[in-house]
Structures are given as C-alpha cells and as structure tokens.
N, C-alpha and C positions, 0 to 999 in steps of 0.2 A: 442612527439606530444604535441602541445600547448593545453591549457585549452579550447580554443574556438573550436579547431578541434575535441575534444573528443565528444562522444555522451553523452548528459546530460540526466540523468535518474531520474524519479520519481517512487519509489517503492510503489505499492499498495497491501495491504494485506486484504483479505476478510475472515470472519469467525465469529464464535459465540462469542469468547472472553468471555467465561462464567465460570470463570473470565479470564481476561487478565493476563498472567504470565510473569515472568522474561524472560522465554524462547522466548516468542513472540517478546519482545524488542531485545533480543540477536540475533534473526534471522535477524532483520533489520541491526544491527551493523555488524554482520558477513558478510552479503551480500554486504553491502557498502564497507567494507574493501577489500573483494575479488575483486569486480568490479574495485575499484581503483587500485589494484595491477596489473590488466591486462593491464593498461595503455591506454585502449580504452574508458573507461567510467568515468564519474564523477557524483556521486549521489548528487542531489541538494535537494531532499526532500523525505519524506516517508508519506504515508497516511494509517491510520487504519480505516477500514470500517466495523463496526459490523453489523451482519445480522438482518433482520426484525423479529419482534416477531412471525409472522405467519409461520416462518420456521418450527415450530412444533417439534423441538428437545426436548426430555424429559428433564425436569429439567432446561430449559432455562428461566432465570429470565428476568424481564422486561428490555427493551432497555434503559429505564431511568437509571437503575442501571449500566448496562453494559457500557453505554456511560460515566457515571461518573467515573467508575473504570478505563476505558481506559484513560480518561483525567488525572487522578491522576498518572497513570503509566508513562505518557510522559511529565509531567509538567516541568521536568528539561531538556528536549531535545530541542535542537535548530533547529532540522530538521524534526522531526516526529510530525504529527498532527492527530487529530481524526476528522472524518467526519461523520455526522449523516444522510446524505442523504438517505442511505438505510433504516434506521430505520423509517424515516418520510414518506415513501411511503405508499400507501394504502394496499400493500401486499408485499410478498416476491419477491425479484429481483434476476435474474440470475447473476452469476459472469460476464458474457459477457456484460449484460446491465449496470453493475456498471462501468466496464472499459470504455464502450462507453460514459457513463455520464461524467466521469472525463475528457475524451478526449475532448468532446464537451464543457465542462465547461472551460477547459484551453484555448480552441480556442476563446471563448467569452471574457475571461479575457484579453488575450494577443492580440487579434485581428489578430492572425496568425494561420497557419495550423500546427498541430502536425504531426510528421512523424510516420510511422509504420515500421516494419522490412523490408517491401518491397519497401519503398520509396528510391529513389536515394539519395546518400549522399549530392548531391548539392541542395536538396530541402530546400528552406528557411523556417525555422520553427519559431524560435523566432528571429525576425529581426525588420524591420520597420513595424509599424502597417499597416494593409490593408487599402485601400482607402487613401493612403498618396501619395502626389505628389513627395516626395523625392524618388529617385531610391533605390530599395530594397537592392542593393549590395553596396551602399555607406557606408563607414566605419564611425562609430560614432567618436566623439571627444575622443582622446586617454585617456585623464584624467578622462573621465566618463565611461570607460570600466567597466562593472559589473563583479564581481567575482561570483562564483557559489552561495556562501552564500547570496550575495546581491540580486542575481536573484531570489532565493527562497524566500528571505525576501519580495521583492516587490510583487511577485506573491501571497505569503501567505497573505499579507496585503489586496490584492484585493479579494482573495478567502475567507478570513475571514469575509468579508462583506456579503458573500453569504451563506457559509455553515460551517464555522469553529465552533466547539464546544466551548462554553464559560464556564469556571469553575465557581462554586459557585453561580449558578442561578438555579431556580427551573425549568424553562422551556426554552429550547434552542430556540433561535430566529434567523432568518436570513431574509434578504431582498429578494424581488422578483428576481429570477434568470434571468429574462428577462430584468431587469433594465439596463439602459444605464450606463456603467461603465466609460464612457469617453475615451479619447485617451490613448491607451496603452503606457507604458513607452518604449522608444527606447532601444533595446539591440543590442549588436553585434550579428551578425548572427550565430546561433548555431543550432545543431540538438537536439531535445528534444523528448524523448519517455517515455511512461508509461508502466512499466513492472509489471506483476503479481508476487508477492513474495509469495512463498508457501513452505511447507515441502514436503518431498518425499511421505508422505501418501496421499496428495491431487493429486500428480502426478500419483500415483498408482491407484487412483480412476478413472482416465481416461480410465483405462483398463477394468473396470467393464461394461459389455454389458448393454445398456439401461439406465445407470445412468446419462450420459451426452448427451445432444443434439449434434449430430455430427457437425451441422452447427456452434453451439457455440464454440465447440472445435477448429474448423478451424479458427474462428475469434480470440479466445484467444491466441492460439499458433502461428497461421499463420500471423495475423496482429499485435498483440501486442508483444508477447514473454513472456517467463517465466524465473524467477530466482528461482532455487530450492536449498533449504538448506536440505541436506540429514539427516535423523535420523540415529542413529548408526546401522551399519551393513546392511543398505539398498543398494541394487544393482540397482542404478538408470539406468545404461546402459541396464540392463535386462528389466526394466519397459518400457523404451523408445522403445526398439526393439519389445516389445510385442504388442504395439499399432500402427496401420497403420498411424494414424494421427500424433502421436508423431514422428514416423520414418520419415514421410514426411517433418516435420518441425524441424528436429533434430538440425539444425543450429540456431534455434531461442530459444533453451533451454539452459540456462546457469546453470551448476551445480557448486555450490560453493564448492571448495576444500580447505582444510586447513590441515596443518601439525599437528596441535594440535587437539586432539580428544575431542571435547566439548560434554558433555552429553546432547543431545537434548531431553531427557526425561523430562527436566524441562519445556518444552513447554506444557505439558499435563495439560489441565484444569480439566480433570477427576481426575487425581491424586491430584490436588490441592483441589478439592471439598471433596474427600475422607479424605484427611489429616485434613481438617476443621471439618468434621463430627466426626472424631475419636479423635480430640484434639491432633493430631500428631504435634510435634514440627518441623517436617520436612517441614511444610507449609512455613516456613521462606526461604526454599531453592527454593520454587516455586513462591511465591508472594512477591512483595515489600511491605514495612511496611504501606504506605498510603492506599494501596488497602486492606490489612488485617484490618486496622482500620475501613475502610468504611464498609467492610463485617460484622464486629462485631457490629458496630453501627446500621446497617440496618437489622441485623439478617438474612443474606442471607446464603443459602446452609446448615447451621448448623443443622437444624431440618428437613431436607429433604433427601430422598434417591437419588435424582438427577439422 
C-alpha cells in the first residue's frame, strides 16, 4: 500500500498529566509503531491535551505547571505537540468536545473535511482546498508531493499560530481561532483521522454505569475511534465485550499488541508523585530529567499528599 493510500492518523491523548511521565510518551511511540506495522496507517502527529483545572481531581496542580511540564517532556519530539485549548476554556471539557474541537480546527486550517470511521474511503480529506476551482481529484505536481512528516510540519505551522504551546514564556498566547488563515496548502488527496489514544484503564471506565454520557461514547468510539495501549495483564477483549457501545463499535477500537512486554506501570502519575514525596530514586524511572528539574524548581507535589 502506498503512503498516500494509507489512512493518515493524528493521535490525541487527554488526561491530567499530573505530572506527565515517560510512560505517557511511550504510549504515543508504541501506538505509532504498531499502527505502522499494520500497513494500513501512517501516524503524522500526536497531540497532548491536559485537562482543565476545574476537573476537580485531588492534588491537581495548576494547568500553568502541567502545560510547562508537558512541553518539556516533548521538546525533543518531531511529531508530538502540546495543546492548551482545554486548559484555556471557562470550565472542564468532555473528551468528546475536545475531539470535536480538534476535528473542526483541522478543517479550518486545511480547508478540507476530515473523515471519521464511517466515512467512505473515497472521501477527499486533505486535498485541494475547498472553494477552489481546480478539480479536487487533480493530482499535484509530482515533485511537490508531501511526505507524512512534511504534511504534519505544514499543519503544525498553521496550528501553532492558533493553539500550540510555546516554551519559555510566562503566558501562552494564540491568535483568534476564527482568523482567516489564507489558502490551505495543496496536498495530495489522503484520508486523515483523529484517533483517541488511551490506556486500557480509560477503556475500562466506559463500562462503569453513569460515568460516561452514552451519546459521547457513541461519538468517541463510533465517529472517531480509539487506539488502546493495554496495561500489563489487562483483558481488553473482556472489557470490550462487557460494554454494549464498545461491542457495537468493536471494529473502531485498535488494541496495540506487542511481542515485548513493556511495563506500562511507568505511565502512573500517582506513583511518580509518591516517589517525589518519599525522595525515592525510582522517580527517574517515571519522569524525564527536565520534568524532574521543573518540579523541584517549582516545589510541586513534594510537600503535598496529592
């Protein structure tokens, strides 16, 4: 399958990131590697979206700190970025609304329609900009064909003008989202989807009665789709079969499988906070050094029970 024929994917991860751990980044890398191995997908970008302060989780530090730590954790990544949109809203946002925001934002930036899992494969997604007189199926000049990295780079440049976190500044700034971004760059016609990246613990939470709005679940799994990175010993098939919504959209759930048993316990922000409070040297297993330095400098978590 050629690169253009594959489904191009942007992975979106929502959560507290309190603090962001090595495991969170590892989930992105592991998911991308698996999706590429299937031969059906090519991951062109990843988005980390920290939750709003009003989420109300005990021990949740200010979004100012969580955004800064996330930015430090991905500063060397060429494909993962941090987005502050959730944190900058007036109140807490549902996962469904965050997915829909990024779908609409991509549509504004590219001038094209993003697909969901129910869209026919022939749907033009990233192609000629809308309101363009050039036929949408006309091939671009061969020498200008974008690679996946170039595609994400172009999109990130545009998105960065709107909502990308900037390091080393006191207050994150972005322009009016409704601003006219000009004519979208022409890309060869590809299919682009935003998939929710999560651990099996979030998938299991779908089975808790009353915790999730059923309509939101239908949109998240039915329209967007999920990439699940299991934690050790988790029976994802049992979880999926337990929920009627998950069973209904089983084909939209991609479970990352790997021959190597990676310890997903390093994803735990709770264990990271406990290690910090107890002066446990194992904190180096959980957090990257720039994040540790920021925590120590800002005196986060260390004197709290979290």
